[in-house]
N, C-alpha and C positions, 0 to 999 in steps of 0.2 A: 712066618719069614720067608720071604720069595727069594729064590735063589741060594747058590750052594755057599755057605762062606770059603769055599776054596775054588781057587781056578787056576790057570796057566796063559799065560801069552805064548807060550812054544806052539808053533803051528797056527797061527792066528799072524794075517797079513796086518800091519800099522795101519792106523787110519790116517790117509789126507787131510792133516789141517789147514795148510796154507800150503803155497809152492814153497818147496824146498823142506817141510815140516810135516812129519809123521808120528805118531803117540799111538802108544798103546794103555788102554785105561782099567783102573780096578775101582769101586767107590760102595758109599754105603749112603746112609742118612745124611750125615753131616761133612763129608770127607771124601775127596776123590785123589787117589794118587793115577800120577800118568808116569810113562816112559818116554821121553820125547826124544827125537833124532833132528838132528838139523843137516841138511845137506851143505858141502862147502861152499861159500859163498850167499848164504842165506841171510837174509834181511827181513825181521819183522818190523813195522813201522811202529812209530810210536801210539800207543792206544793204553786203554786204562781198563780195568773190570770194574765197575760200578759198586757190586756188591761183594765182590770174591777178594780173599785174602789167597798170595801166593807164595809159597817156600819152596826154593827150588836148591838142589843140590848137585853139583858138575861130577858127571863120572868119568868123562873122557871127552878129549879136546880142549876147545878153550871158545868162550863168548865174551863180546866185549857186552856187558850191560849195564843200559843209563837207566838208574831211576830217579825222577825228578830232575834235579841238574848235578847229578853225581856220576859219575861214569866211573867202571873199572872193567880189568880186562879178569875174567874168572877162568879155573882151569879144574882138572880133577883134584876132589876135596876141597872145593870153596864152596858157601852158600851162600844165598840173599833170602831177604824177604821183603816182598813188596805187598804193603798193604791197599787194602780196597781204594779205588779211586786216585790213586797215584799215576801219572802218565810215568810209561816206560817202554824200551825199545832194545831190540837185540840185535847182533849182527856177529857171524861166526863167519870168519875168512876161511879155516881148516875141515870145519865141520864139528859137531859136537855131540853130547848125549848129556842129558840131564835126568833125573827125577823130579816132578815137582808135586806138592800139595796143594789142593785147592779146596778152600773152604768159604762159605758154601759150596755145596757142589753145581758150577755151572753146566746147564743142560746141554750147551754147542761143545762140549770137550769129552760129553760121553758116545762114543761110534756105537755102539749097540745097547741100549739098557737092560736088553732082556739078559745079556750075558755078561756086561760089565757091573750092573749093580745087583748089591745085596741091601733088599729094603725090610723091613719091620713095618710095626703099626704105623709110623709116619709116612711111609711110602717116601714119593719124591716130594712131599709138600714143604721142604723146605731147600731144595733146589731152587736155583736162579734161573734167570738169562742169560745173565750180564756178570 
């Protein structure tokens, strides 16, 4: 096994993913968990993850999420599931924070593989580019 099964995001600068979006990540061979922060007024344009399913749990603030043709405003305590290949977009007027789980692990969401991943015999062989 590479990497410790224990870690912290305390004292670790968040990774800038897109303008107005930062994240912290922790994952293994099959799943990645991220804490994501949106600054007020942030929009992430319509996109999809070709191979990755995404589950979101809203911690704070609110975000308008469109998945396919359905739009909802989510607030603390709300969840969403975005299956792989489904177009989605997000906008937060006031800013928000959420936890997301992604599987398989998308490499572009891992800021520092040495710090953020715990790998065993399969290594990153199950990880995907998108």
